[in-house]
NURO-60687 format. One record per residue (C-alpha): residue number from 1; z, x, y; residue in three letters. Coordinates in steps of 0.001 Angstrom, whole numbers. Each point is the difference from the previous one (the first is absolute). Layout:
<recs>
+------+---------+---------+---------+-------+
! zami !      up !    east !   north ! vexdo !
+------+---------+---------+---------+-------+
!  NUM !       Z !       X !       Y !   ALA !
...
+------+---------+---------+---------+-------+
</recs>
This chain:
<recs>
+------+---------+---------+---------+-------+
! zami !      up !    east !   north ! vexdo !
+------+---------+---------+---------+-------+
!    1 !     -26 !     -24 !     -36 !   MET !
!    2 !    -871 !    1317 !    3508 !   ALA !
!    3 !    2926 !    1122 !    2141 !   LYS !
!    4 !    -572 !   -2651 !    2562 !   ARG !
!    5 !       4 !   -2780 !   -2560 !   LYS !
!    6 !    2975 !    1548 !   -1788 !   LEU !
!    7 !    2113 !     -54 !    3178 !   ILE !
!    8 !   -1088 !   -3621 !     612 !   GLN !
!    9 !     862 !    -952 !   -3622 !   TYR !
!   10 !    3466 !    1578 !     170 !   ASN !
!   11 !     716 !   -1651 !    3391 !   LEU !
!   12 !    -760 !   -3415 !   -1440 !   ILE !
!   13 !    1850 !     618 !   -3190 !   LYS !
!   14 !    3130 !    1065 !    1772 !   ASN !
!   15 !    -361 !   -2777 !    2560 !   SER !
!   16 !    -138 !   -2694 !   -2702 !   ILE !
!   17 !    3034 !    1557 !   -1705 !   SER !
!   18 !    1975 !    -203 !    3267 !   ALA !
!   19 !   -1146 !   -3588 !     523 !   TYR !
!   20 !    1259 !   -1016 !   -3515 !   PHE !
!   21 !    3240 !    1884 !     543 !   ALA !
!   22 !     522 !   -1899 !    3215 !   ALA !
!   23 !    -663 !   -3417 !   -1677 !   ILE !
!   24 !    2130 !     763 !   -3043 !   GLU !
!   25 !    2951 !     995 !    2168 !   ILE !
!   26 !    -435 !   -3036 !    2256 !   HIS !
!   27 !    -152 !   -2429 !   -2936 !   ASN !
!   28 !    3243 !    1280 !   -1581 !   LYS !
!   29 !    2636 !   -2808 !     136 !   PRO !
!   30 !    2698 !    2322 !    1226 !   ASN !
!   31 !    -879 !    3217 !    1815 !   PHE !
!   32 !    1911 !    1545 !    2831 !   ALA !
!   33 !   -1957 !    1628 !    2849 !   TYR !
!   34 !   -2947 !   -2196 !   -1043 !   ARG !
!   35 !   -2101 !    -212 !    3163 !   TYR !
!   36 !     734 !    3517 !    1160 !   GLU !
!   37 !   -1480 !    1311 !   -3280 !   THR !
!   38 !   -2790 !   -2595 !    -209 !   VAL !
!   39 !   -1320 !     714 !    3495 !   THR !
!   40 !      81 !    3694 !    -640 !   LEU !
!   41 !   -2110 !    -401 !   -3114 !   LEU !
!   42 !   -2313 !   -2619 !    1473 !   MET !
!   43 !    -753 !    2297 !    2986 !   ILE !
!   44 !    -595 !    2866 !   -2365 !   ASN !
!   45 !   -2402 !   -2061 !   -2091 !   ALA !
!   46 !   -1981 !   -1020 !    3088 !   TRP !
!   47 !     -34 !    3527 !    1378 !   GLU !
!   48 !   -1576 !    1328 !   -3186 !   LEU !
!   49 !   -2461 !   -2904 !     -96 !   ALA !
!   50 !   -1035 !     614 !    3610 !   LEU !
!   51 !    -558 !    3636 !    -614 !   LYS !
!   52 !   -2132 !    -859 !   -3031 !   ALA !
!   53 !   -2040 !   -2365 !    2129 !   TYR !
!   54 !    -540 !    2732 !    2642 !   VAL !
!   55 !   -1019 !    2395 !   -2802 !   ARG !
!   56 !   -2467 !   -2466 !   -1471 !   LYS !
!   57 !   -1469 !   -1782 !    3016 !   TYR !
!   58 !     537 !    2012 !    3155 !   ILE !
!   59 !   -1810 !    3239 !    -573 !   LYS !
!   60 !     454 !    1217 !    3612 !   GLU !
!   61 !    3780 !     -75 !    -392 !   ARG !
!   62 !    2184 !    2275 !   -2064 !   SER !
!   63 !    3253 !    -890 !   -1668 !   ILE !
!   64 !    1143 !    3604 !     438 !   PHE !
!   65 !    1923 !     944 !    3140 !   ALA !
!   66 !     -98 !    3642 !   -1106 !   ASP !
!   67 !    -336 !    1906 !   -3216 !   SER !
!   68 !    3445 !    -976 !   -1210 !   ASP !
!   69 !     554 !   -3466 !    1386 !   HIS !
!   70 !   -1770 !   -3370 !     173 !   THR !
!   71 !     -49 !   -2342 !    2930 !   ILE !
!   72 !    2869 !   -2416 !     493 !   GLY !
!   73 !     188 !   -3773 !    -528 !   PHE !
!   74 !    -630 !    -968 !    3603 !   ASP !
!   75 !   -3175 !    2097 !     334 !   LYS !
!   76 !   -1380 !   -1202 !   -3322 !   ALA !
!   77 !     702 !   -3582 !    1110 !   LEU !
!   78 !   -1776 !     602 !    3283 !   ASP !
!   79 !   -3023 !    1503 !   -1715 !   TYR !
!   80 !    -388 !   -3002 !   -2399 !   VAL !
!   81 !     713 !   -2589 !    2705 !   THR !
!   82 !   -2755 !    1411 !    2254 !   ILE !
!   83 !   -2448 !     272 !   -2899 !   HIS !
!   84 !     632 !   -3581 !   -1336 !   ARG !
!   85 !     150 !   -1652 !    3432 !   ASN !
!   86 !   -3195 !    1829 !     890 !   GLY !
!   87 !   -1715 !   -1574 !   -3039 !   ALA !
!   88 !    1513 !   -3432 !     568 !   GLU !
!   89 !    1900 !    -780 !    3195 !   LYS !
!   90 !    3772 !    -312 !    -375 !   ASN !
!   91 !    -254 !    -108 !   -3785 !   SER !
!   92 !    2792 !    2594 !    -376 !   PHE !
!   93 !    2119 !    -758 !    3050 !   THR !
!   94 !    2519 !   -2326 !   -1628 !   ALA !
!   95 !     346 !    2432 !   -2969 !   ILE !
!   96 !     721 !    2832 !    2458 !   LYS !
!   97 !    2596 !   -2012 !    1936 !   GLU !
!   98 !    1793 !   -1005 !   -3259 !   ASN !
!   99 !     231 !    3638 !   -1167 !   LEU !
!  100 !    1257 !    1129 !    3465 !   LEU !
!  101 !    2905 !   -2517 !    -184 !   LYS !
!  102 !     873 !    1138 !   -3519 !   LEU !
!  103 !    -124 !    3637 !    1179 !   GLU !
!  104 !    2277 !    -898 !    2908 !   GLU !
!  105 !    2524 !   -1618 !   -2404 !   TYR !
!  106 !    -172 !    3069 !   -2301 !   ARG !
!  107 !     751 !    2283 !    2938 !   ASP !
!  108 !    2771 !   -2111 !    1473 !   MET !
!  109 !    1961 !   -1332 !   -3011 !   THR !
!  110 !    3172 !    1687 !    1293 !   VAL !
!  111 !       4 !   -2489 !    2891 !   HIS !
!  112 !    -179 !   -3121 !   -2232 !   PHE !
!  113 !    2886 !     439 !   -2349 !   TYR !
!  114 !    2073 !   -2784 !    1624 !   SER !
!  115 !   -2794 !   -2493 !     -22 !   ASP !
!  116 !   -1337 !   -2420 !   -2637 !   GLU !
!  117 !   -3709 !     587 !     628 !   ILE !
!  118 !   -1228 !      -7 !   -3593 !   GLU !
!  119 !   -2189 !   -3084 !     457 !   PRO !
!  120 !   -1924 !    1723 !    2855 !   TYR !
!  121 !    -549 !    3202 !   -2017 !   ILE !
!  122 !   -1026 !   -2087 !   -2942 !   PHE !
!  123 !   -2677 !   -1792 !    2033 !   MET !
!  124 !   -1352 !    3363 !    1101 !   LEU !
!  125 !     150 !    1667 !   -3446 !   VAL !
!  126 !   -1612 !   -2995 !   -1753 !   ALA !
!  127 !   -2955 !      89 !    2452 !   ARG !
!  128 !    -315 !    3740 !    -334 !   ALA !
!  129 !      16 !    -419 !   -3867 !   ALA !
!  130 !   -2731 !   -2636 !     103 !   LEU !
!  131 !   -2063 !    2022 !    2444 !   ASN !
!  132 !     368 !    3021 !   -2245 !   TYR !
!  133 !   -1204 !   -1787 !   -3077 !   VAL !
!  134 !   -3109 !   -1318 !    1850 !   ASN !
!  135 !    -598 !    3471 !    1568 !   PHE !
!  136 !      56 !    1801 !   -3299 !   ILE !
!  137 !   -2174 !   -2609 !   -1609 !   LYS !
!  138 !   -2644 !    -110 !    2760 !   HIS !
!  139 !    -325 !    3685 !     728 !   TYR !
!  140 !     907 !    1678 !   -3269 !   PHE !
!  141 !   -1102 !   -2696 !   -2509 !   ASN !
!  142 !    3486 !    -188 !   -1639 !   LYS !
!  143 !    1357 !   -3483 !    -673 !   ASP !
!  144 !    3709 !    1002 !    -493 !   ILE !
!  145 !    1124 !   -3623 !      21 !   MET !
!  146 !   -2293 !    -831 !   -2923 !   ALA !
!  147 !     977 !    3155 !   -1838 !   ASP !
!  148 !    3755 !    -179 !     414 !   GLU !
!  149 !     783 !   -3535 !    1301 !   GLY !
!  150 !    2803 !    1360 !    2120 !   LEU !
!  151 !     624 !   -1270 !    3534 !   PHE !
!  152 !    2940 !    -240 !    2360 !   ILE !
!  153 !    2337 !   -3026 !    -445 !   MET !
!  154 !    2118 !   -1698 !    2633 !   PRO !
!  155 !    3271 !     775 !   -1623 !   LEU !
!  156 !    3067 !   -1606 !    1406 !   GLY !
!  157 !   -2007 !   -2349 !    2236 !   PHE !
!  158 !    -347 !   -3695 !    -484 !   LYS !
!  159 !   -3607 !   -1062 !    -648 !   LEU !
!  160 !   -2267 !    -917 !    1571 !   PRO !
!  161 !     554 !    3046 !    2268 !   PHE !
!  162 !   -1437 !    -612 !    3477 !   ARG !
!  163 !     -89 !    2818 !    2675 !   PRO !
!  164 !     447 !   -2572 !    2743 !   GLU !
!  165 !    3411 !    -906 !   -1486 !   ASP !
!  166 !    1302 !    3470 !    1071 !   PHE !
!  167 !   -1977 !     782 !    3186 !   LEU !
!  168 !    1273 !   -2552 !    2536 !   SER !
!  169 !    2172 !    1188 !    2828 !   ASP !
!  170 !    2934 !   -2058 !   -1406 !   ASN !
!  171 !       0 !    2046 !   -3213 !   VAL !
!  172 !    -811 !    3377 !    1540 !   ALA !
!  173 !    2751 !     -93 !    2572 !   LYS !
!  174 !    2654 !     109 !   -2809 !   TYR !
!  175 !    -955 !    3634 !    -840 !   ALA !
!  176 !    2954 !    2118 !     981 !   ALA !
!  177 !   -1542 !    3178 !    1440 !   SER !
!  178 !   -2370 !     300 !    3006 !   PRO !
!  179 !   -2385 !    2014 !   -2245 !   GLU !
!  180 !    -177 !   -2752 !   -2634 !   ALA !
!  181 !    -604 !   -2644 !    2653 !   ARG !
!  182 !   -2700 !    2105 !    1577 !   LYS !
!  183 !   -1597 !     672 !   -3426 !   PHE !
!  184 !    -205 !   -3743 !    -716 !   ILE !
!  185 !   -1274 !    -847 !    3459 !   LYS !
!  186 !   -2688 !    2735 !    -398 !   ASP !
!  187 !   -1242 !   -1685 !   -3181 !   ILE !
!  188 !    -498 !   -3214 !    1908 !   VAL !
!  189 !   -1667 !    1853 !    2867 !   ASP !
!  190 !   -2463 !    1628 !   -2368 !   VAL !
!  191 !    -851 !   -3345 !   -1551 !   ILE !
!  192 !    -545 !   -1406 !    3485 !   GLN !
!  193 !   -2234 !    2947 !     989 !   ASP !
!  194 !   -2124 !    -329 !   -3152 !   LEU !
!  195 !    -358 !   -3741 !     578 !   ASN !
!  196 !   -1023 !     551 !    3571 !   ASP !
!  197 !   -2643 !    2376 !   -1192 !   ALA !
!  198 !   -1396 !   -2604 !   -2292 !   GLY !
!  199 !    1298 !    1776 !   -3158 !   ILE !
!  200 !    1196 !   -2426 !   -2671 !   GLU !
!  201 !    1221 !    2624 !   -2460 !   ASP !
!  202 !    3709 !     449 !     554 !   SER !
!  203 !    2502 !    2796 !    -618 !   ILE !
!  204 !    2322 !   -2163 !   -2006 !   VAL !
!  205 !    -300 !   -2072 !   -3186 !   LEU !
!  206 !    1555 !   -3097 !   -1481 !   GLY !
!  207 !     131 !   -1442 !   -3509 !   PHE !
!  208 !    -757 !   -3496 !   -1144 !   ASP !
!  209 !    1926 !   -1675 !   -2858 !   ILE !
!  210 !   -2594 !    1279 !   -2443 !   TYR !
!  211 !     572 !    3760 !    -305 !   LEU !
!  212 !   -3500 !     699 !   -1216 !   GLU !
!  213 !   -1351 !   -1305 !    3290 !   SER !
!  214 !     833 !    1966 !    3190 !   VAL !
!  215 !     457 !   -2288 !    2951 !   LYS !
!  216 !   -2577 !     830 !    2680 !   LYS !
!  217 !    1570 !    -108 !    3426 !   VAL !
!  218 !   -1887 !     365 !    3336 !   LYS !
!  219 !    1496 !    1437 !    3219 !   ASN !
!  220 !    -620 !   -3351 !    1723 !   SER !
!  221 !    1923 !   -1857 !   -2787 !   ASP !
!  222 !    3046 !    2229 !     409 !   ILE !
!  223 !     -65 !    -213 !    3768 !   LEU !
!  224 !    -310 !   -3778 !     -37 !   ALA !
!  225 !    2874 !    -338 !   -2471 !   ALA !
!  226 !    2489 !    2272 !    1857 !   ILE !
!  227 !    -593 !   -1433 !    3435 !   THR !
!  228 !      -4 !   -3785 !    -655 !   THR !
!  229 !    2615 !   -2667 !     533 !   VAL !
!  230 !    1509 !    1902 !    2967 !   ASP !
!  231 !    1191 !    2802 !   -2367 !   LYS !
!  232 !    2578 !   -2358 !   -1569 !   ALA !
!  233 !    2608 !    1524 !   -2316 !   ASP !
!  234 !   -1008 !   -2346 !   -2759 !   ALA !
!  235 !   -2798 !   -2464 !    -587 !   THR !
!  236 !    -735 !   -2474 !   -2765 !   PHE !
!  237 !   -3381 !   -1133 !   -1150 !   ALA !
!  238 !   -1257 !   -2457 !   -2558 !   LYS !
!  239 !   -2493 !    1609 !   -2375 !   VAL !
!  240 !   -2378 !   -2106 !   -1956 !   ASN !
!  241 !   -1997 !    1280 !   -3079 !   LYS !
!  242 !   -3359 !   -1783 !      12 !   ILE !
!  243 !   -1797 !    -678 !   -3240 !   GLN !
!  244 !   -3227 !   -1958 !     128 !   PHE !
!  245 !    -650 !   -2822 !   -2328 !   SER !
!  246 !   -3274 !   -1562 !   -1236 !   PRO !
!  247 !    1501 !   -3422 !     659 !   ASP !
!  248 !   -2122 !   -1402 !    2813 !   ALA !
!  249 !    2596 !   -2679 !     842 !   ASP !
!  250 !    2568 !    2636 !    1036 !   ARG !
!  251 !   -1216 !    1164 !    3407 !   LYS !
!  252 !    1712 !    2180 !    2584 !   VAL !
!  253 !   -1305 !     736 !    3442 !   GLN !
!  254 !     319 !    3684 !     919 !   LEU !
!  255 !      51 !    1535 !    3524 !   SER !
!  256 !   -2111 !    2809 !    1187 !   GLU !
!  257 !    2931 !    2407 !    -336 !   GLY !
!  258 !     746 !   -1213 !   -3559 !   GLN !
!  259 !   -3563 !     605 !   -1103 !   TYR !
!  260 !     279 !    3569 !    1209 !   LYS !
!  261 !    3354 !     524 !   -1593 !   GLU !
!  262 !   -1260 !   -1138 !   -3452 !   ILE !
!  263 !   -3461 !    1595 !      86 !   TRP !
!  264 !     346 !    2888 !    2505 !   PRO !
!  265 !   -2510 !    2350 !   -1554 !   TYR !
!  266 !   -3730 !     481 !     462 !   THR !
!  267 !   -2714 !    1198 !   -2385 !   TYR !
!  268 !     301 !    3454 !    1568 !   ALA !
!  269 !    3711 !      42 !    -695 !   ASP !
!  270 !    -629 !   -1011 !   -3632 !   LEU !
!  271 !   -2539 !    2738 !    -567 !   VAL !
!  272 !    2221 !    2576 !    1663 !   LYS !
!  273 !    2922 !    -965 !   -2187 !   TRP !
!  274 !   -2132 !     130 !   -3116 !   CYS !
!  275 !   -1196 !    3491 !     862 !   ARG !
!  276 !    3540 !    1181 !     325 !   GLU !
!  277 !    1557 !   -1744 !   -2988 !   ASN !
!  278 !   -2657 !    -376 !   -2683 !   ILE !
!  279 !   -1108 !    3261 !   -1659 !   PRO !
!  280 !   -3695 !     720 !     158 !   GLU !
!  281 !    -586 !   -3113 !    2052 !   PHE !
!  282 !   -3626 !    -737 !    1051 !   LYS !
!  283 !   -1252 !   -2729 !    2288 !   GLN !
!  284 !   -2573 !   -1155 !   -2588 !   ASN !
!  285 !   -1123 !   -2988 !   -2024 !   GLN !
!  286 !    3165 !     113 !   -2120 !   ARG !
!  287 !    2143 !    -194 !    3055 !   PHE !
!  288 !   -2104 !   -2930 !    1451 !   ASN !
!  289 !     403 !   -1852 !   -3350 !   ASP !
!  290 !    3754 !     469 !     -32 !   ILE !
!  291 !     334 !    -905 !    3674 !   LYS !
!  292 !   -1927 !   -3274 !    -642 !   ARG !
!  293 !    2355 !    -965 !   -2840 !   LYS !
!  294 !    3017 !     857 !    2145 !   MET !
!  295 !   -1244 !   -2066 !    3004 !   GLU !
!  296 !      63 !   -3206 !   -2130 !   LYS !
!  297 !    3792 !     182 !     149 !   ASP !
!  298 !    1268 !   -1557 !    3273 !   PRO !
!  299 !    3141 !    2103 !    -349 !   ASN !
!  300 !   -2159 !    3059 !     432 !   CYS !
!  301 !   -2812 !   -1010 !    2387 !   CYS !
!  302 !    -788 !   -2468 !    2757 !   TYR !
!  303 !   -3531 !    -506 !    1170 !   MET !
!  304 !     451 !    -657 !    3710 !   ARG !
!  305 !   -2672 !   -1532 !    2310 !   LYS !
!  306 !    -810 !    2246 !    2970 !   LEU !
!  307 !    -502 !   -3046 !    2202 !   GLU !
!  308 !    2636 !   -2740 !    -283 !   ASP !
!  309 !   -1401 !   -3462 !      86 !   GLY !
!  310 !   -3509 !    1066 !    -970 !   ASN !
!  311 !    -811 !   -1171 !   -3576 !   PRO !
!  312 !   -2892 !    2423 !    -157 !   LYS !
!  313 !    1970 !    3025 !    1153 !   SER !
!  314 !    -217 !    3231 !   -1967 !   ALA !
!  315 !    3153 !     887 !   -2007 !   LYS !
!  316 !    1911 !    3255 !    -372 !   LYS !
!  317 !    2420 !     843 !   -2855 !   PRO !
!  318 !    3574 !     961 !     824 !   PHE !
!  319 !    2373 !    1308 !   -2680 !   TYR !
!  320 !    3718 !    -123 !    -867 !   SER !
!  321 !    1956 !    2970 !   -1487 !   GLU !
!  322 !    -321 !   -1734 !   -3375 !   LYS !
!  323 !   -3746 !     576 !     249 !   ALA !
!  324 !     441 !    3780 !    -121 !   PHE !
!  325 !    2228 !    -164 !   -3071 !   ILE !
!  326 !   -2370 !   -2501 !   -1737 !   THR !
!  327 !   -3016 !    2243 !     550 !   VAL !
!  328 !    1866 !    3009 !   -1417 !   LYS !
!  329 !    1113 !   -2042 !   -3055 !   GLU !
!  330 !   -3518 !   -1116 !    -630 !   MET !
!  331 !   -1237 !    3626 !     116 !   TYR !
!  332 !    2666 !     944 !   -2572 !   GLU !
!  333 !    -798 !   -2891 !   -2300 !   GLU !
!  334 !   -3719 !     897 !    -327 !   GLU !
+------+---------+---------+---------+-------+
</recs>
């Protein structure tokens, strides 16, 4: 093996080992010094992966600072961010901001000993872990989730785990130290800045009740949730699970907002999700056949008229989260 590829191979091998060490330690039911250790290993996994990316894709940059030392984490992160954002605007910005917040926690853990900020670090670590899996799969063709089936679990937190439950001012103000309060505020500020820049990818992650399905959360969703109802200390909401029936006599009128809540996703969202979650996915005839079958289920798809009140209006499909899971299950059944 050529020296260049051998270095790249060893970087990725050690990077994946650091990632799995981080996940294994995090998922242990009882482990002291959990997040201090996990963040150290997760940053190490990312640093090695970033250097491997520079080695493979950015020929004009070197990972060596001199004959005896390689570049640091921050420089490798800058190189990759510039390269990826140059190829696709802001595609790596949220990933960078997430890693910078993890690095800040790693460097400042001594200031946080009196604070209960595990939920905040979990949100950052969980996002870093998911980003890492996608990064290694996309740029190094290694599907470590498929090979090992190991991912971070929200231990000690009641599911579903929602970032917005922990990011309101009324929760953050109970952090004891000024450093912790600033750290939590900075997370919200970064989410706001990304949202203002039109970037939907966030630096934090939540979990739905189904652990195999990561809950997608947008910056605008978080900001809306943590700034509503005059920042009340507690709010209560009635949640209805809607299941559609073929019984034509049982009719319910839905509002514009309810339609968007049930079927919020477009065809482009569906294709993007399939590319990220179905191995060797191709937008071909097989996909079109599966999509047509899925669209017959009203719990998955709603064909909406583009012009209300016009019986001849063209229609456009919108999809629920169940549509994504249904398509994947149909692929696996064939």
